[in-house]
C-alpha positions as CSV (number, residue, x, y, z in Angstrom):
1,M,-50.5,-1.5,33.7
2,L,-48.7,-1.9,30.4
3,A,-47.3,-5.4,31.6
4,L,-51.3,-6.4,32.1
5,A,-51.8,-5.6,29.0
6,V,-49.0,-8.6,27.0
7,P,-49.6,-11.6,28.6
8,A,-53.5,-10.8,28.1
9,M,-52.8,-9.6,24.2
10,S,-50.5,-13.1,24.0
11,A,-53.4,-14.9,26.2
12,I,-55.9,-13.3,23.1
13,S,-53.5,-14.3,20.5
14,D,-53.7,-18.5,21.9
15,A,-57.3,-18.4,22.4
16,A,-57.8,-17.3,18.5
17,G,-55.3,-20.1,18.0
18,D,-54.5,-20.5,14.1
19,A,-58.2,-18.7,13.5
20,E,-59.1,-16.8,9.9
21,L,-60.3,-14.0,9.9
22,A,-63.4,-12.7,7.2
23,V,-63.9,-9.0,6.4
24,V,-67.4,-8.7,6.0
25,V,-69.6,-6.2,4.2
26,N,-73.0,-5.2,3.3
27,K,-74.9,-7.2,1.0
28,S,-75.4,-4.3,-1.0
29,T,-71.3,-3.3,-1.3
30,A,-70.7,-4.1,-4.9
31,L,-66.9,-4.3,-4.3
32,A,-65.7,-8.1,-4.8
33,T,-62.5,-8.0,-3.5
34,V,-60.6,-5.0,-1.4
35,G,-56.1,-5.3,-1.7
36,S,-54.7,-5.2,2.0
37,A,-53.9,-1.4,2.2
38,D,-56.7,-0.4,1.0
39,L,-58.4,-2.6,4.1
40,R,-55.7,-1.0,6.0
41,L,-56.9,2.4,4.9
42,M,-60.4,2.0,5.5
43,I,-60.9,0.4,9.0
44,L,-57.8,3.0,10.1
45,G,-61.0,5.4,8.7
46,E,-58.2,7.0,6.2
47,R,-60.5,5.7,3.3
48,P,-64.1,7.1,3.3
49,K,-65.3,6.0,0.3
50,W,-66.0,2.7,-1.3
51,P,-65.1,3.2,-4.6
52,D,-68.9,4.1,-6.0
53,G,-68.7,6.3,-3.5
54,A,-70.5,5.2,-0.7
55,K,-69.3,6.2,3.1
56,V,-67.5,3.5,4.9
57,T,-68.2,2.8,8.0
58,P,-66.1,0.3,10.0
59,V,-66.9,-1.9,13.2
60,E,-65.4,-3.7,15.4
61,T,-66.0,-6.1,18.7
62,P,-63.9,-5.0,21.5
63,P,-59.8,-5.2,21.7
64,D,-59.9,-7.4,24.0
65,S,-62.0,-10.2,22.3
66,P,-60.0,-13.0,19.2
67,E,-61.1,-10.7,15.9
68,T,-60.2,-7.6,17.1
69,A,-56.6,-8.6,18.4
70,L,-56.9,-10.5,15.2
71,M,-57.7,-7.2,13.2
72,L,-54.7,-5.9,14.7
73,K,-52.0,-7.9,14.0
74,A,-52.9,-9.1,10.3
75,V,-54.6,-6.0,8.6
76,C,-53.6,-3.6,10.9
77,K,-50.1,-4.2,11.8
78,M,-50.2,-2.8,15.0
79,S,-51.2,-3.5,18.4
80,D,-54.3,-1.4,20.4
81,A,-51.7,0.6,22.1
82,I,-50.3,2.5,18.5
83,R,-53.7,2.5,17.1
84,K,-55.1,4.4,20.4
85,R,-51.6,7.0,19.8
86,Y,-52.4,6.7,15.9
87,Y,-55.9,8.7,16.4
88,M,-54.5,10.6,18.9
89,Q,-52.3,11.8,16.9
90,A,-54.9,12.4,14.5
91,A,-56.9,14.6,16.2
92,F,-53.8,16.6,17.7
93,T,-52.7,17.1,13.7
94,G,-56.3,18.2,13.2
95,K,-56.7,14.7,11.2
96,D,-60.7,14.0,10.2
97,I,-60.7,10.0,11.0
98,A,-62.3,9.0,13.8
99,P,-62.3,5.5,15.6
100,P,-64.4,2.2,13.9
101,R,-67.9,2.7,15.8
102,D,-67.9,-0.3,18.5
103,V,-69.8,-3.4,19.6
104,A,-70.5,-6.0,21.6
105,S,-69.5,-8.6,20.8
106,A,-69.4,-11.0,16.9
107,A,-73.1,-10.9,16.8
108,A,-73.4,-7.3,17.0
109,L,-71.1,-7.2,14.3
110,K,-73.0,-8.5,11.9
111,Q,-76.4,-7.3,12.5
112,F,-74.4,-3.6,12.2
113,V,-73.3,-4.8,9.4
114,A,-76.0,-6.3,7.7
115,G,-78.9,-3.5,8.9
116,T,-76.0,-0.8,7.2
117,P,-74.8,0.1,3.7
118,G,-70.7,0.2,4.0
119,A,-69.9,-0.6,6.6
120,I,-67.2,-2.6,7.4
121,G,-65.4,-5.3,10.2
122,C,-64.0,-8.3,10.8
123,I,-64.5,-11.5,13.0
124,L,-63.5,-14.7,12.7
125,A,-63.9,-16.9,9.2
126,S,-66.6,-19.5,11.9
127,E,-69.1,-17.3,13.2
128,V,-69.9,-15.1,9.0
129,D,-73.3,-16.7,8.2
130,D,-75.6,-15.4,5.5
131,S,-75.9,-12.3,6.9
132,V,-73.2,-10.4,5.7
133,K,-70.9,-10.4,2.7
134,V,-67.0,-11.7,1.8
135,L,-65.2,-9.5,1.6
136,K,-61.4,-11.9,-0.6
137,V,-58.6,-9.8,0.2
138,D,-55.8,-10.0,-2.2
139,G,-57.8,-12.2,-4.1
140,N,-58.5,-14.6,-2.1
141,A,-61.4,-15.6,0.6
142,P,-60.8,-17.7,3.6
143,G,-60.6,-20.6,3.6
144,E,-58.1,-20.7,0.2
145,P,-54.8,-21.2,-0.7
146,G,-52.9,-17.3,-0.8
147,Y,-55.1,-16.2,2.9
148,K,-52.7,-13.6,4.3
149,L,-55.4,-12.7,7.5
150,H,-54.8,-15.8,10.2
């Protein structure tokens, strides 16, 4: 079964091409930029609060979607299989972290983020609209020189 997952992952990477990922949050989020290390912790559920104390609610599209494949590679620096083991180990050791909430599509992710204060997710930059706020990562926004999430 693992042999089937590897070609699928490379096909997703090829489908995403050199696409850029945008980190989207609810418009009420005061933060304008986030460090890549903090972003990783928020997505993985290890940083449960925003600087203002609000609850961080990570959300993602299915593992086989281009945006989630790119998020795992560029933000989490792990495969889906390794991430699943990460959450199993966390549960086994009593860590109070949970995987991101799943939604069916980038459109559903934007809708969830737009309606949920504290929500954070990643979509392809080409999918961004004015319903959500885009966070800069390490001081750079999608399309700017030095932006790392692609």
